[in-house]
Residue, then its C-alpha position, 0 to 999 in steps of 0.5 A: m265467359a264473356e258475361r263473367q268478364d263483363r261483370t268483372t270489368t264492371k266491378v273493377r270500374t266501380a271500385s276504381f271510381f270510388l277509390s278515385f273519389v276517395a283520392g279527390y275527396v281527401d286531396s280537397c280536405t288536406f288542401l283546405g285544412l292542412f295549408g294547401l297540402f296535396v296528399a293524393q297528387v304530391t306534385g301539387s305540393f312540390v309546386a306549393a313548396g317551390a312558390q313558398i321558397a320563391r317568396g322567401e318562406h320555409a318549405f312546408i316539412l310535410v311537402l319535403l317528406a311527401i315523396p319519402i312517405f309515398v316510397v315507404a307506403g308503396s314499399a309496405t303495400t308491396l311487402l304486404v301483397a308478397f306476404a299475402d301471396k306467400r300464405r295464400l291470403s286475399a291481398l286486396p282486403l289486407c291492403l284496403t284495411l291498411e288504407c282504412a286504418l291510415l285514413t282513420g289515423f288521419l281523422v283522429a290526429g286531425l280532429a285532435g289538433f284542429p284548427f291548426h294555426v301555424r304550419g308544422e304543428p305536431l298533430e298537423v304533421i302527424a295527420g299529414v303523414f297519415g294522409l300521405s301514407a294512405m294515399g301511397v298505399q292506395s296508389a300501390l295497391v291499384q298498380l299491384l292488384m287492379r292491373g290495367t286500371p288507370s291510377t286513381n291518384v295521378m290525374t295528369t297522366n290520366t288526362t293525357q291518356l283521355s285525349i289520346l284514347a278518345t282521339q284513337t277511338l274516334l279514328y278507329w270508329h271512322a275506319r270501321r265506318r269506311a272499311p270494316d276490314d281495315p286492321r284499325a277497326a279491330r282495335l276499336a273495342s279495346s280502345r273504347e274499353r280503356l277510354l271508359g276506364v279512364l273516364c271513370v277514374a277521372a270522373g270519380f276524382l273530380v266529383g271527389t274534389v267537389v264533394g270533399a270541398l263542400a263537406y269540409s266547409v260544412a263539417d271541417l275534418w269530420c268530413l273524413l268519416v266519408p272516405v273511411a266509411l267508403i274504404f271500409s265498404l270496399v274492404i267488405w266488397s273485396l272479401q266477397s270478390p276473391q277474383f281480385a285477391h292476387g290481381t285482375 
């Protein structure tokens, strides 16, 4: 039983690493290719919008639509999971397929209009909507189907968790060293596991942002083939991992 749980934990961490990598990668691509738009961490887009308004510029339409698009994508993902549960289907492959399709739409729309010369070009807006929707789906599916996994999109919360869990783990380890019977010592394993989970996601996002920026500098929006291929690979993986069909 313990061995099976360890294998499951390893699979979840691997999946969360690749999902966070995709989020960071796509964020770099949209920031560089779509006038500073963040699609994985939309808070950054609001900061950019505030700066534009302060300078007397018109707010970027995609920034204004970011939250509604995220809400719609999250609602659609929730409905898709409910549909799968009702019909006893594997929900995770369906959600990942939806994300893969949206990323493909982002790639096609982006390539059709690239390079974009001004904000608000129709194909740029369409590409941005696809990108935002894909990240909205990913954010929701992690919450719904990979319970206990840190958000693969929101790194501000994860950074806070990282500092808290690292400190708690050190305190519990110190307590166990001093007095093995200390009640806090029993929390060491749980705290350490949570810390490793957050570290995995944070590392994936950071690596994704760096690789995405480098790939964009070489291949422009063609670099989006990488996250499309990764999500497609996760679709195949999820079909072979039925234990993740309805949440972990």
